[in-house]
N, C-alpha and C positions, 0 to 999 in steps of 0.2 A: 863367540857362538853366533851362528847365523840362522835365521829362520829360512823356510822354504822361498819365501818372497824376496830374499836377499837383505832385508833390513836386520840391523844389529839390535840385540836385545841385551840390556845389562846383565852381568853376571849376578846370580843369586849369592847372598852373603848369609852366614849363619854364625851364632855365637852360643856356646853352651856354658852355663854357670853351675856351680856347685857349691852348697853351703854344708858345713859340718858343725856340729853343736861345739860351742866353745870358740869359734872363729868370730871375728869382729864382723865380717860382712861375706856375702857371697863372692867367689872367685871366678874369674874367666879361666875355664879349663880347656876350651877348645874354640877355635874361630878360623874362618876361612871363606874363601869365595869359589864359585864354580863347582868342580867336582868335590873339592874339600867340603864345601857347604853341603852338597847333596849327601856326603857320607856322614857329616855330623847329624843331619836330619834323619837319615835311614838308621844310624846306631840309636838314636833317641827313640824312634818308632819301634824299633826292635825291643828295646829295654822297657817299653810301655811309658816312656816319658812324654808328656804333653809338649807340643810344639806350638808356640805362639807367634804369630807374625807380626811385626812392628818395624817397618823400615827405619824410621827415626831412631828408635831405641837400638837396633842392631848397629846402626851407623855410629852411634855414640860409644857402644860397647866395643866395637872394632878397634877403637882408639886405645884401649886398654891392654897393657901387656899381658901375655899368658902368665898364669899363676899369680896375678895380682888381684887384690880386692877391687870391688867396684868402688867409686868415689861416693863420699856422702851425699853429693848432689843427686845421685841416682837411687839413694835409698828408698825414698817414698814410693817412686814408680815401681821398683822391684818388690817392695814390701806388698803393694796393692796387687801386683801380679801373682805373687806367691799365695796370698789370701784368696785370690780368685781360684787358683788351682787347687787349694784345699777345699774350697766349696764345691767345685767341680767333682773331685773325688768323693766327697760325701753325699752329693746328689746321685751319683752313679751307684753307690752302695745302697741307697735308700730307694732307688727307683724314680727319683724325681728329676724334673727338667733342669739341666745346668744353667747357672746364672749368666747374664750377659757379660762380655769381657770388659775389663775396666779401660779407662782412657790411659793409654800408654804413651801419650804424646808428652814430650818434655820441651819446656820453653826453649826457644833457640838461643837465648842469651846465656843459658846455663853453662858454666864452666865445669869441665870435667877433667881438669888436671889434678894429679895427686899432689899434695904438699910436699 
């Protein structure tokens, strides 16, 4: 992609997670860059799914194969993100202000390989 001034801009990336009761952890159900990322975000918006931006977290999630569960090293940050989303939904229903987003940074030394 190029901007009007001729400079290059990095492609946007997006990852979609899904969790179903009884599963051990959320799974990566969609991921991509560029137009695919834009479609993932658009589908989420149409479905009323909240989109959270975290370049570092997306980068780690991009390394996980499709239909694979997130690794244990990401459980905490994903759990905090899901809890925050729950609080946003509760605040919207009750007319309150939404809470600030959690810190979704992940230590650089974290290994995210599956056993």
